C-alpha positions as CSV (number, residue, x, y, z in Angstrom):
1,X,0.2,57.7,51.5
2,X,0.9,61.3,49.8
3,X,3.0,64.1,51.3
4,X,2.2,67.1,51.5
5,X,2.1,71.4,52.7
6,X,0.6,74.3,53.3
7,X,1.8,77.9,54.1
8,X,-0.8,80.4,55.5
9,X,1.1,84.5,56.4
10,X,2.9,86.7,54.2
11,X,2.4,86.6,50.2
12,X,5.3,84.3,48.6
13,X,5.7,81.6,46.1
14,X,5.0,78.5,46.4
15,X,8.4,77.9,44.7
16,X,10.7,76.9,46.5
17,X,8.9,74.3,49.1
18,X,7.7,72.7,45.7
19,X,10.8,72.7,44.0
20,X,13.6,75.1,45.2
21,X,14.1,73.5,48.9
22,X,17.1,71.1,49.5
23,X,13.9,69.0,50.6
24,X,11.2,70.4,48.6
25,X,8.0,68.3,47.7
26,X,9.4,67.6,44.2
27,X,12.3,65.8,46.2
28,X,10.0,64.0,48.6
29,X,7.7,63.1,45.6
30,X,10.3,60.4,44.4
31,X,12.4,60.4,47.5
32,X,10.7,61.1,50.9
33,X,12.3,59.9,53.6
34,X,9.7,59.2,56.2
35,X,6.4,57.1,54.5
36,X,6.1,54.7,57.6
37,X,5.8,51.8,55.7
38,X,3.2,53.9,53.6
39,X,5.0,53.4,49.9
40,X,8.3,54.4,48.8
41,X,7.2,57.2,46.4
42,X,4.7,59.8,45.4
43,X,3.7,59.3,41.6
44,X,0.3,59.0,41.2
45,X,-0.2,63.1,40.7
46,X,0.1,65.8,42.5
47,X,-1.9,69.0,42.9
48,X,-1.2,72.9,44.2
49,X,-4.2,75.1,45.4
50,X,-3.6,79.6,46.0
51,X,-5.5,82.0,46.7
52,X,-5.3,85.5,43.7
53,X,-4.7,88.8,44.2
54,X,-8.8,89.0,44.9
55,X,-8.6,86.1,47.5
56,X,-10.3,83.8,45.2
57,X,-8.8,80.3,44.6
58,X,-6.4,79.2,42.3
59,X,-6.1,75.3,41.4
60,X,-3.6,73.4,39.4
61,X,-3.4,69.7,39.6
62,X,-2.1,66.5,37.0
63,X,-3.1,62.5,37.6
64,X,1.1,61.9,36.1
65,X,4.7,62.2,38.8
66,X,5.2,65.4,39.6
67,X,8.1,65.2,38.3
68,X,7.2,65.1,34.7
69,X,5.8,68.1,34.6
70,X,6.9,71.0,33.1
71,X,4.4,74.0,33.1
72,X,4.2,74.0,37.2
73,X,8.0,75.1,38.4
74,X,7.5,78.3,35.8
75,X,3.6,78.7,37.3
76,X,4.3,78.3,40.4
77,X,7.3,81.1,40.8
78,X,4.4,83.3,38.9
79,X,2.6,83.3,41.9
80,X,2.9,84.9,45.6
81,X,0.0,84.4,48.0
82,X,-0.5,85.1,51.8
83,X,-1.6,80.7,51.5
84,X,-1.6,77.7,49.6
85,X,-1.5,73.9,50.3
86,X,0.0,71.2,47.8
87,X,0.8,67.8,48.0
88,X,1.8,65.2,46.0
89,X,0.0,61.7,45.5
90,X,0.8,57.4,46.3
91,X,-2.9,56.1,45.8
92,X,-4.1,53.0,47.6
93,X,-3.5,49.9,45.4
94,X,-7.1,49.8,43.9
95,X,-8.3,52.9,43.8
96,X,-8.1,55.4,40.3
97,X,-4.9,56.8,39.4
98,X,-7.1,60.6,38.1
99,X,-6.9,64.2,38.4
100,X,-10.2,63.9,40.2
101,X,-8.7,62.4,42.7
102,X,-6.0,64.3,43.7
103,X,-5.5,67.1,46.4
104,X,-6.2,69.7,47.1
105,X,-9.7,69.2,46.9
106,X,-11.9,72.6,46.9
107,X,-15.2,74.3,48.0
108,X,-15.6,77.9,47.8
109,X,-12.8,79.4,49.8
110,X,-11.5,75.6,51.3
111,X,-8.5,74.1,50.1
112,X,-8.1,70.4,51.5
113,X,-5.7,67.2,51.5
114,X,-5.3,64.2,53.3
115,X,-2.5,62.0,53.7
116,X,-2.9,58.5,54.7
117,X,-5.7,56.1,54.2
118,X,-8.8,54.7,55.6
119,X,-8.8,51.2,56.5
120,X,-11.5,49.0,55.5
121,X,-13.5,51.6,53.0
122,X,-15.2,51.5,51.6
123,X,-17.5,49.4,53.8
124,X,-16.0,50.7,57.0
125,X,-17.0,54.3,56.8
126,X,-20.6,52.9,54.8
127,X,-22.5,54.7,58.2
128,X,-20.5,58.3,58.6
129,X,-21.5,58.2,54.3
130,X,-25.3,57.5,55.2
131,X,-25.5,61.4,57.2
132,X,-24.3,62.9,53.6
133,X,-27.0,62.9,51.1
134,X,-27.4,60.6,48.2
135,X,-26.6,63.3,45.8
136,X,-23.7,64.3,47.1
137,X,-22.1,60.5,47.5
138,X,-23.1,60.4,43.8
139,X,-21.1,63.3,42.5
140,X,-18.1,62.6,44.6
141,X,-15.3,63.9,42.8
142,X,-13.4,60.4,42.6
143,X,-14.4,56.9,44.2
144,X,-11.2,56.9,46.2
145,X,-11.3,57.3,50.6
146,X,-9.9,60.8,50.3
147,X,-12.9,62.0,48.5
148,X,-15.1,60.6,51.1
149,X,-12.9,62.3,53.4
150,X,-13.2,65.8,51.9
151,X,-17.3,65.2,51.5
152,X,-17.9,64.3,55.4
153,X,-15.9,67.6,56.2
154,X,-17.4,70.0,53.7
155,X,-20.8,69.2,54.7
156,X,-20.1,69.6,58.9
157,X,-18.1,73.1,57.3
158,X,-21.6,74.0,55.2
159,X,-23.7,73.2,58.7
160,X,-21.6,75.6,60.5
161,X,-19.4,73.5,62.7
162,X,-16.3,75.8,63.6
163,X,-13.0,74.3,61.7
164,X,-11.2,73.4,64.0
165,X,-13.7,71.5,65.7
166,X,-15.5,70.0,62.9
167,X,-11.3,68.3,61.8
168,X,-10.8,67.1,65.0
169,X,-14.2,65.7,65.2
170,X,-14.1,64.1,62.0
171,X,-10.6,62.4,63.1
172,X,-11.8,60.7,65.8
173,X,-15.6,59.7,63.9
174,X,-13.1,58.5,61.4
175,X,-10.4,56.2,63.4
176,X,-13.6,54.7,65.5
177,X,-15.2,53.6,62.6
178,X,-11.4,53.0,60.9
179,X,-9.3,51.4,63.7
180,X,-5.4,52.2,62.5
181,X,-6.5,54.5,59.3
182,X,-4.0,57.6,58.8
183,X,-5.3,61.1,59.2
184,X,-3.2,63.4,58.7
185,X,-4.7,66.9,57.4
186,X,-4.6,70.1,55.9
187,X,-7.3,72.1,55.8
188,X,-7.1,76.7,54.9
189,X,-8.9,78.8,54.0
190,X,-6.3,82.0,53.9
191,X,-7.1,83.5,57.3
192,X,-6.7,79.8,58.8
193,X,-4.2,76.9,58.8
194,X,-5.1,73.7,60.4
195,X,-3.0,70.2,60.5
196,X,-3.6,67.0,62.1
197,X,-1.0,64.3,62.3
198,X,-3.1,60.3,63.3
199,X,-0.1,58.2,63.0
200,X,1.9,59.8,60.5
201,X,4.2,63.0,60.2
202,X,4.1,66.6,60.1
203,X,6.5,69.3,60.4
204,X,5.8,73.0,62.1
205,X,7.3,75.7,61.0
206,X,7.2,79.2,62.2
207,X,9.2,82.7,61.4
208,X,8.2,86.4,61.1
209,X,6.7,85.9,58.3
210,X,3.8,83.3,58.6
211,X,3.5,79.6,58.8
212,X,4.4,76.3,57.1
213,X,3.1,72.9,57.6
214,X,5.1,70.1,56.0
215,X,4.5,65.9,56.2
216,X,8.7,66.1,55.9
217,X,11.4,69.3,56.4
218,X,12.2,70.7,54.0
219,X,15.7,71.4,54.6
220,X,17.9,70.9,58.3
221,X,17.7,74.6,58.6
222,X,16.7,75.6,62.2
223,X,13.2,76.2,63.2
224,X,10.7,72.6,62.2
225,X,9.7,71.4,65.2
226,X,8.0,68.1,64.8
227,X,3.9,68.0,65.6
228,X,3.2,64.6,68.4
229,X,1.2,62.5,66.8
230,X,-2.6,62.7,67.9
231,X,-2.5,65.9,67.9
232,X,-4.6,69.3,66.2
233,X,-2.4,72.4,64.6
234,X,-5.1,75.1,64.8
235,X,-2.3,78.7,62.9
236,X,-2.8,81.7,61.7
237,X,0.0,84.0,60.2
238,X,1.3,85.3,63.7
239,X,0.4,81.6,65.7
240,X,0.3,78.2,65.8
241,X,-1.3,76.1,68.7
242,X,-0.9,72.4,69.4
243,X,-3.2,70.5,71.2
244,X,-4.1,67.1,71.8
245,X,-7.3,64.5,69.8
246,X,-8.7,63.3,72.4
247,X,-12.0,61.8,73.0
248,X,-13.3,64.0,75.3
249,X,-14.9,67.0,72.8
250,X,-16.4,69.5,75.4
251,X,-14.5,71.8,74.1
């Protein structure tokens, strides 16, 4: 499993949620509070992506533990962005520990992270993977379940599917193909932030300036709302709506 967070709103520094908050992503990398039997530490890499002054995504990833990186705290402190996404990784046994396996995954303006595991991968995803061009499968960033999940979602987005629907349908399709999977997603393009809870934790915090989603609350202060399991979060800088993830796809 992993820990991840994403912010959307008025420009602010990612240094606070990553390094300065009492239960920052750094603390969660070595002392997570709610892994739900998904591991004990998140030491198999990390990543941060944000949108620069030109509204273009910038990404920094490494395959080492976050606490070993001396450059990122200063780098994060120099950034003020209206949207960013960060993750620390606890790799599933048998999957490689490489930079390419670390979230955030990117394509165009999209930033994506998967906290969880696809049960029975890769055999369980063969039918879904057949929808992708062979070249897409041959050029996955890494031979991991998360990289395949991103390829499947990216294909739906590129086909013009509405982002929230594409995310919700992919969660349901993956759960049908691989029951028992953990499918907590974060996706943003700098104007909308989408998250899911599927057998793992996610908390929401809204204030006057924006919306923050995080695997675990960053402090014990008021304002944190646990997102119920099997829910979809669709947020803008001004609002956040929670809806159940169900097999009713008529909406």
